[in-house]
Every structure is written in structure tokens, then in C-alpha cells.
N, C-alpha and C positions, 0 to 999 in steps of 0.2 A: 328544236326550232326546225323551221322552214328552210330548205336549202337556196339560199339567194345565187348561187354560183351556177352558171352554164359553161363553164372554161372547157375548151377543146384540147387543152393540154394535159399531159400527167403531171402527177404533183411533183416527181422527181425533176423536171424539168423547169417548172416554175419556182421550186425551192433552188434550184441551179442559177435561174435569171435574178430571184431576189437577192442571193448571195452577192452574184456580180456586181449588181447596183451597189448593194447596202457598203460593201467594201469600199467603194469609191467616194461616197457621201462626205462631205464635210461637215464639220461640225454645226456650222449655221443651217444647213440643210435638215440634220436631225433634229435640231431644236424646234425648226418650224413644223416637223411632222409630229413632234412629241406635243405641241401644243394645238395642232389642227389634224387630228387623226381622222381624216374623212376623205374616202374616194371621191366624193362628190366635190367637195372643196377643193382638191388637188385635180380634177379631173382634165383641165385645159392647161395647166401647167406640168406638174411632174408625171402626170397619167399621159399627156401627149407625148412627152419624152419617150417614155415606156414603149407605147404603141409605133412612134417613128422607128425607134431604133431595134425593136425585138418584134412586135405584132405584124407591123405593116412591111417589115423587110423580108418580103417573101422569100427571095434568093440566098439570103443569111439564115433565116429560120422558116422554112417551108410549113413547118408543121404549125406555125401560128396563125390561125385562121378567124380568131374569135376576139371582138373587141372586149369581152369580159375577161380576156387573159390578163390585160395590164389590171385590171382592178382587183384581180387575184395576187398577182405580183404586188402591187402596193399594200394589199393587207397585211401579207408576210412581212413586207418593210417595216409596217406599223407595229406589228407585234415584236419585230427585232428591236426597234426604236424605244419600245416601252416594256422593258422586261419584269417591269412591276406587275405588269398585269398578266403574268404567267400563270396565277392563281385564280384569275377572274377572265377566262377567255370569253365567255358571254358578254361580261362587261364592256370588253374591248370590241366586240360585235356591234354591241348597242352603240358606243360612242361613235362608231365608223357611220352606223345607218342611222342615227337618232335624229331629232329635230335640233333647232337651234339653242334649246335650253340646255341640254346637256353637253354640246359643243363648248358653248360659252361658259358653263360651269366648270367643264374640264380645263379649258384654258386658264381661266382665273387660278383655279385650285393648284394646278401645275407651276404656274407664275408666282405664286405667293408661297406655297408649302405642299409640295410632292408627296411626303411624307402623311401629312396630316390628311390631305385630300384621299390617298388611297385608304387611309384607316376608315373614311367615311364611306368610301365604296365597299370596301370588307364588312362593314355593319348591315349593309342593306343586301349583300351579294347572297346569302343563304336564302333569304326570303324569295328573291328574286328567282334563284334556280329552282327552287321548290315550285313556284308558279309555273314556269315554263314546264317544268317536267309534267305537272298535271294537266296543262294545257294539251300536250302532246300525247298523253295518255287518253284523254277525251277523244282527240282526234282519231286515235287507231280503232276507239271504239266505234264512234259515230260513222267513220269511214266505210266500214265493213256494211253498212246498210244505204248509206245515203253521202257519198262522196262529195257532192256539190256543196251541201249544207255543212260537211265537215270542213271543207276548204274554206269557205266564208267564213263560220264561226271561229275559225281559228286564227284566220288573218285578224279579226276584231279583237279576240282575247288576246293574241300576242301583242298586238298595239297597245291594248289598255295596259298590260304589264310592263310594257316599255314605259310608257307615260307615268306610272305609277313608281317606277324604278327613279326616271330622272327627277321628278317632283320631290320624291323622299330625299334624294341626295341635296337638292337645291334647298328645301325647306330647312333639313338638318344644318347646313352650312349657315342659314339665316338665324336659327335659334341659338346656333353656339357661338355667334359673332360676338367679341368681346364689346364691340360698339354698342351693338343690341341690349346686352346684358346691362352694361353701365347705364345706358342711358333709361332703361327700365327701372333700374334700381333707384335712380335720380328721380324720376317721375314717381314712383312711389313714395320717396321721400317728401318731395314737394306736395303730394296731395294732402298732407297734413296742414300745410299752409295755404289756408283759401286764397288768398291773395295772387301768389304765384300761380295756383293751379287754375284760378279764373282770369288769368291775364289774357287778353285778346290774341296775342301771339305766342302763347305758352308752348313750353318744352314739350308737353304732353300732346298738345295740338301738332306740333310737328312732327313727333315720332308716329302719331296715328297716320298723318299724312303720307309718311315716309311708308309706313308697313302696308297702307291700302296701294301705294304706287307698286312698291315691290311685289305684291300679291298678283296685281293686275299684269305686270310685266310676265310674272313667271307662269301665270296661267294661259296669257295671251289676250289679246283684246279683239273682239270681232274676228276679222281676218288675218289679223294679226298673229305671227308665230309666238310662242312662249321665248321669252329671252333672260337674262340674268344681270340683274343690277347688284354689284358689290354691297352687301349688308354694311360693310365698313363705313361706306360713304355716309351712312346716318350721323356720324359725330358732327358733321358739318351743321345739324341742326342746333348745336350749341356752341356759341361762339366762345365760351370759357375756355374751351380747348384750343383756340386759334393759336398758333405758333409752336405748337406741342409736336413731338415726332407723329403722335397718333393722329393729329390733324393733316398735317403733312402726307403721311399714307393714305388719309382719307381723299385729298386732292389728287394724289396720283392713281388711286384706284377710280376715280371719276374719270381722269384722263383715260386710262384702260378701257373704261366704258365705252367712250366716245370714239376710241380707236378700233374696239373691236366689234361693237354691237352696233347694229343700223335700227335706229326706232322707226318703224314703219308710221306711214301718214295715219291719222285717225286713233292711234293708239293714245294711252293716258299721257300725258305732260308730267314731266318732274315737277315736284313743289315747287312754288314760285322762291322760297328761300334759296333754293339749290341753283337757281339760274345765274345767281351772281359768281358761285365757284364753277359754275359750268363755263361762264365767260374765262374765268382764271385759268380752268385746265386747259381749254382749246386755244389759250394766248403763249402757253409757254411751251 
């Protein structure tokens, strides 16, 4: 992949600073980093702290001259806070630089079940690594005769690979969600009951509305960036689950959605039948 770092420090000094900061972080700090592994989202908080203490303090550390140094330090701290990613360094880099979709998928996955989320990452990682290797190989060949075109094509191809990887993870989590599987099975059973299937507000219609909304969010709407709606919240389409543990978890996941994901203006709204539980989630 193209080297995105322009650090002025030697790797040993960066490592030393990262270790120094990491050793003093509290558990709450580590948890925040694990759920938000992004130098961009931490730029004005954690990143500013690093720049003030290390990069901008010319008297204490005159060798620190680049603003990019703090990003590299943060990246190392992220890797230390996420030892699960030792096998998937490219995936960690993607989480750090990728769009809001993978950030929110990551945050949700680690909140719910870190082991299961990592198994999903591992499922797509070989394909992603192979695609990046192919892109780099193509760049090496084309750059020998046309460096400008090679750089342009490399950036476009890499972005497509990143998007495909993050979309695949999101889709896999959607398709394997117990809520989606249960509701699809129930809809299939109701299909044999014409009265239930033709009802004005049938479960089938609700599930279709939810699926379309989920896909719109995951793909992005207009200028809106892709974002992740937990598929578990689909269970709210079937009031027969009300009061169950699965129902309560769905409401909690809806609360997570409103706490962690900003819905841009102009994007597709949640289905009308979910707005009741939106009010519930926001009032708790």
C-alpha cells in the first residue's frame, strides 16, 4: 500500500514515545481507543495531547518537528490496544483510515462480541490482502512507463478495495444476524398464509423496509457517508418479541445507534414503525 506517513522521527523514538504513553493510559482510555481506532477521530483530543507533550515541546524533544509524528504514535498505541489485530495489520490500517461505515461496524462489533467480530475480519482478510498485493504489483509495472497514471490508478483501486472490504464485513454481519435469520424464516412461514402475507402492515413488509433502509445506510445516500445500522434492531418489526431478552437487546442496540452514528440530513429515514422505539431509546 502507499505509505501514508511522513514522520520525521526514527522508528525507535516513535516506539519509545508510544510505549511511554501506553504505560500510563487508564482502562477507560484503552477502551475508548479500542472502540474508536482512528487518528482522525482522536486528532483534537488524544492527538493534541501527544503533540503538546512530545511534538511541539521543542526544548524537551527538539527532534520532533512533524505534526505527522503524533499520528504515527497514535497508530502504534492503537496496535498495542488491539492485540487481536496482530494477524491483520492491513485491517487495522483500514480501520484507522477508512470511512464511517467500518468505524461504526468495528465499534458495534467490539461492543457486542470482539471474538465474533474478529472472525468476520479474518474471513475477508486473505481476499483483501491478495487484492492489495495485486494492486501494488500493477503499480510497479505501470509506474516504469507512466508514473502519474500509475499513482492515480493505484489510489482509485486501493479505495475500491477498502470499500469492498468494509462493505463485505458489514454485509456478513447483517446476513448472519439472528434477528434477520429469525424474521426471514418467520416471513417464509407466513407466506403460506395469504391473510397474514397480504396484511397492510405485514411482517414481510416491515422486514423489506428495514432491509432497504439498512442497505441505503451501508451504501451511503447522496452525499451522506456510509454508516452501520445494527441488524439486531430488525426484531422491533415483530411485536411478539416485546419484553423478551432479544427485544431489550434490540432497543439497547438502537440506543447505541443514536449515540454513535450521526444520520446526515437528506438520508433515508428509519421505517415509521421504528420511530416509536427511537423515542424509547432516546428517553432512557
